[in-house]
KOLSE-225071 format. One record per residue (C-alpha): residue in one letter; residue number from 1; chain; z, x, y. Coordinates in steps of 0.02 Angstrom, whole numbers, plus 50000, padded with zeros to 5 digits. Example, Ala and Ser with C-alpha at 12.3 -4.5 7.8 and 13.67 -1.06 7.14 Angstrom:
// residues 2
NODE  residu  num  chaine     c3     c1     c2
NODE       A    1       A  50390  50615  49775
NODE       S    2       A  50357  50684  49947
This chain:
// residues 125
NODE  residu  num  chaine     c3     c1     c2
NODE       M    1       A  49488  53286  53170
NODE       R    2       A  49317  53240  53085
NODE       K    3       A  49231  53081  53034
NODE       I    4       A  49121  53067  52875
NODE       I    5       A  48964  52957  52909
NODE       A    6       A  48879  52869  52764
NODE       T    7       A  48749  52732  52754
NODE       S    8       A  48648  52656  52618
NODE       E    9       A  48495  52655  52735
NODE       A   10       A  48469  52847  52699
NODE       P   11       A  48489  52930  52517
NODE       A   12       A  48648  52966  52448
NODE       A   13       A  48708  53142  52445
NODE       I   14       A  48643  53230  52280
NODE       G   15       A  48804  53350  52273
NODE       P   16       A  48969  53377  52346
NODE       Y   17       A  48931  53349  52531
NODE       S   18       A  48925  53212  52653
NODE       Q   19       A  48767  53139  52730
NODE       A   20       A  48843  53195  52894
NODE       V   21       A  49005  53234  52990
NODE       V   22       A  49053  53201  53170
NODE       R   23       A  49164  53324  53248
NODE       R   24       A  49214  53297  53430
NODE       N   25       A  49044  53242  53513
NODE       L   26       A  48925  53311  53381
NODE       L   27       A  48849  53235  53222
NODE       F   28       A  48798  53373  53096
NODE       I   29       A  48669  53287  52974
NODE       S   30       A  48658  53372  52802
NODE       G   31       A  48487  53431  52746
NODE       Q   32       A  48382  53281  52706
NODE       L   33       A  48246  53274  52577
NODE       P   34       A  48095  53149  52581
NODE       I   35       A  48192  53026  52471
NODE       D   36       A  48168  52840  52485
NODE       P   37       A  48346  52765  52494
NODE       E   38       A  48299  52604  52397
NODE       S   39       A  48224  52685  52252
NODE       G   40       A  48312  52857  52251
NODE       A   41       A  48142  52934  52223
NODE       L   42       A  48068  53089  52302
NODE       V   43       A  47921  53019  52406
NODE       T   44       A  47762  53118  52347
NODE       D   45       A  47650  53077  52490
NODE       N   46       A  47571  53215  52589
NODE       I   47       A  47683  53328  52702
NODE       S   48       A  47663  53204  52841
NODE       G   49       A  47728  53061  52752
NODE       Q   50       A  47869  53163  52687
NODE       T   51       A  47922  53216  52859
NODE       R   52       A  47918  53033  52914
NODE       R   53       A  48027  52978  52775
NODE       I   54       A  48146  53118  52812
NODE       M   55       A  48145  53076  52992
NODE       E   56       A  48179  52886  52952
NODE       N   57       A  48333  52938  52851
NODE       I   58       A  48400  53048  52988
NODE       Q   59       A  48370  52903  53117
NODE       A   60       A  48468  52789  52996
NODE       I   61       A  48612  52913  52987
NODE       A   62       A  48613  52938  53169
NODE       S   63       A  48619  52749  53204
NODE       E   64       A  48756  52737  53079
NODE       A   65       A  48857  52863  53186
NODE       G   66       A  48822  52767  53347
NODE       T   67       A  48686  52886  53413
NODE       R   68       A  48500  52910  53412
NODE       L   69       A  48367  53041  53388
NODE       E   70       A  48342  53058  53576
NODE       K   71       A  48508  53154  53585
NODE       A   72       A  48462  53273  53454
NODE       V   73       A  48501  53455  53510
NODE       K   74       A  48449  53564  53365
NODE       S   75       A  48349  53542  53198
NODE       T   76       A  48305  53658  53065
NODE       I   77       A  48158  53633  52948
NODE       F   78       A  48130  53708  52787
NODE       L   79       A  47962  53715  52711
NODE       T   80       A  47906  53788  52547
NODE       D   81       A  47739  53820  52613
NODE       L   82       A  47707  53869  52801
NODE       R   83       A  47528  53813  52789
NODE       D   84       A  47612  53640  52796
NODE       F   85       A  47671  53682  52968
NODE       Q   86       A  47538  53589  53082
NODE       A   87       A  47538  53419  52986
NODE       M   88       A  47723  53429  52976
NODE       N   89       A  47743  53478  53164
NODE       A   90       A  47619  53326  53203
NODE       A   91       A  47728  53199  53106
NODE       Y   92       A  47889  53271  53176
NODE       G   93       A  47827  53264  53349
NODE       E   94       A  47801  53076  53336
NODE       Y   95       A  47983  53063  53341
NODE       F   96       A  48009  53165  53495
NODE       P   97       A  47874  53111  53624
NODE       A   98       A  47974  53193  53763
NODE       N   99       A  48117  53321  53775
NODE       P  100       A  48123  53374  53589
NODE       P  101       A  48273  53471  53524
NODE       A  102       A  48288  53659  53502
NODE       R  103       A  48216  53694  53326
NODE       S  104       A  48186  53826  53187
NODE       T  105       A  48061  53806  53049
NODE       V  106       A  48071  53931  52902
NODE       Q  107       A  47986  53957  52739
NODE       V  108       A  48103  53949  52586
NODE       A  109       A  48072  53997  52403
NODE       A  110       A  48125  53825  52348
NODE       L  111       A  48223  53659  52395
NODE       P  112       A  48310  53534  52281
NODE       L  113       A  48205  53414  52176
NODE       N  114       A  48067  53536  52208
NODE       S  115       A  48042  53454  52384
NODE       P  116       A  47925  53547  52487
NODE       I  117       A  48021  53508  52644
NODE       G  118       A  48196  53480  52703
NODE       I  119       A  48270  53443  52880
NODE       E  120       A  48447  53457  52944
NODE       M  121       A  48494  53410  53124
NODE       I  122       A  48635  53408  53254
NODE       I  123       A  48633  53265  53367
NODE       A  124       A  48753  53222  53523
NODE       V  125       A  48854  53068  53504
């Protein structure tokens, strides 16, 4: 049994996938881009602002599922340029002041909408 999670507080999926799925006690959040949920536009700030936009989107999805970021167990961050790592890491760290989840960060050739960053996350429910 699985439950599909969708909220208007985060950008709608841009393909045939769900924003998130709950299975048993885990919330699997699809890769999020720095898209403003109100305008549907890609945020073109610097990487720090883009990271914060993604984390706000993830937070909204987690809330819709009845959980919160503090229960995150794993995140994967995709960057098109690892030179953005330090700035991304500082902004990301604002959301996990203590006991952050396990994490992988990888450089990729490209992301949808030419976004420089994408983040997916698994959170306990």
